[in-house]
N, C-alpha and C positions, 0 to 999 in steps of 0.2 A: 504494500499500499502507498501511496505517496505523502508520508506525515505532516511533510510541509504546508501540503495543497490542504490538508485535511484541518492544521492549524489554523492558517488562516483563512479558512471555512467561517471555524468556531470562534474565531477573531471577528470578522468582520458581521456573523451572524449574532451576537452578543452586542458589538456596538452599534448595532444596526437596530436591535430591542430596544436598547437601552435609550436610544432618541425618541423612535418611533414612541415610546408610551410615555416622556414628558411632551412629548408634541400633539401625541395623540389623545390626551386624557382633555384639553382645553376643547381641541375640536371637537369632540365629540359629544362633549357638552353640551354647545354651544348647537351641533346637528340636532340634537336630540333634545334642545328645549326651545329651539328659535321659530317665528312662525315667520319669516320675513315670505316676501314673495319668489325673491331670486335663490331661496336656500338648493330648490334640485340644479344649480348651475354649480356651486359648491357641493353640493355630492354629487354630480356627476365627475365633476375634475378630481375628486377623493378615487371614486370606482373606476376609472378611465384605465389605467394598468389591468383591472381584471378581465380587459375585451379587447384592448390593444395587444397586438402581435409584439412581443418583447425586441424585436429587430429593430421594429418602429420609433420604440420609446428611445432604445438604446440610441438611436439616431439622431432625434431630438435631443436628446440628453447631453449628446454629444458636440452636438453645434453648438448650444447652450453654454458650454463648459468649457469649446474649442480657447487658442491663442486668440481667434479674433474676435469673439464675444466679447462684453463688457466687463462677465462678469470673471471670464478665463483671464483679462487682462487685468484686472484687477485682483485677482487671486495671486497672478504670477510677479503682479508689481511686490504684494505682502510678503512672499515666500522665495519665489527666487522659481518657485517650479510650477510645473503645468498641471491643468487637474486631469484631463486626460488620460489614458495605459498609466494610474497613478493608484495607490491604497484610497489615496481621502477621495479621487473622484469616482471610483469604486463606491464607496462608502455613501456616496451623496447618491447612486444612480438607483442603488441597493435602498433605502431611505423612500424612493420617490415609486422605486417598485414596489418595494411592499407594504406603503401605506395604503390601500384598501384594507386589510387582512385583518390591520390593526384599529383603526379608526371605527371598520362597520362592526365589528364584535363589541365596542367598547358603547358603540350609541346604542347598539340593542339594548343591551344589559341598562346603560341609562334609563334609557324609555321607558321600562320592564317595571321598573319602581313606582311604588303608589303614590301617585302625585298628592294625598292626602298627608301620606309620613312629609314629602317636602311643604306642605302648608304649612302644617304641627308647627315644622321646626322655625318656620317664616314668625306665627304666630308668640313664641317663645321668643323670640327678640333674638334669634339667629341668621348672622348676616348668609346670602349665597354660597360665599367660598365657603363660609364656618358648616352650611346645612352641607355641600358638596360631599365635603372629609369626612362630615361626622354621621349623615346620613346615607345619600346615595351612593358615593363609594365603597364603605361597607359591605350597603344591600346590595352592590354588581359584582364582587370580587369574582363570580364565576368568568362571566364574560370578559374580565379585565384580563383573567390567570388568561382564559382563552385567546382573545388576541395575543397578548404575549407569546405564547408558545406556535400559533401561525404564523406570526410575523418570523420567528425564529426559527423553525422547519422549513417554510417559503426562503428566505436567504438561505440558506443553506445546500438548496437544491440549485439555486439559478443558473440559469446557461445564456440564454441567449443575450440579458441586456450587458451581463459580465463580461463576455466574448467583443462585443461594439464597444463600450468604453473601459474597460480596462485591458482587452487582450490576452495575453498567454505568455508572461512576464514569471517564471519561475524565481518561488518569496514575494511577490510584489501583488501580482493581480491572476495569479494559478488556482482558481477555488478546485474543490474537489469533482463539481460536475466536470469544468476543464479538464482537468486528470483524468477524469472516466474517457472523455472524447478521448483524446490523445492515447492511451492505452489503447483501444478500439482503433487508432489507426493504424496504429504500430502491431496489431494483432494479438495482443499481450489479453485476451483473453481474461486469465488466470487473476488480473492484476484488476483488467474492471469489474472481473466479478465482486470481489471483495470490497470492495471499495460501493460498489452499484448496493449490496448487503450491508453494508453498515446505511447509506442513505434509506434505503426499504426498512432496517430498522428503528432511525429517527422519523420516518412519515407516519409507519404507524402506533410507533409510541405516542407524536406527535397528534394524530385522531382519535387515539384509546382516550388520552386526556381530555380532548375537546368537545367528545362525544358522553362522557362519564359527568363531567361540569356541566354540560346541556338537562343532562338527565336531572342532575341534581337543583338545577335553577328552577327547571318547571315543578317540582315538588316545592320547593320556595315561594315557588307565584304560581299555582295553576289559574287555569284560564276560569272564567266564570262562564256560566253555560244560561 
């Protein structure tokens, strides 16, 4: 097995999940509570990576981060390095690609919280921020954990976006999915099989946790007949 690629993928998935956790909480909370007419535009942008081909998404991310773009020039002026074909660029792409896998479970869990409990908290003098952390978030933990697990597992198995934005630089942007592809290209089926089995186990564990939490969530908040 290519342990360097596995370590890089775990590092990428961990950082992506951490960033999405802090970005996803306020965004999901707004999506769950907002009644703005244009909210559907934000929801569409968040869900776009679900339907957009990874190569197309990677192409536009590559253009946005390139040395000719304002973002790319600004980053290069600060660090002296370019974003494309770097771990930092790979991290930005992974955050954008896995965004719906975090935000949508978060938002669904927040919407499932009984609004009477939220209103009771407000009547007791709690602010919106305090109500979120003391009422909404504790009652939404199955959905929050689901979003975290899905974003981590999804990042581990990325291929199209990773290849477009990061390329195949060993120790820098070569992730485990690209390592499997390289093994297949070189007809090393044994190495590809071992690494694929690892991803299969990770995916199965992620889905098991997700469906277990969803089952517990339904028991906590049964649907009204």
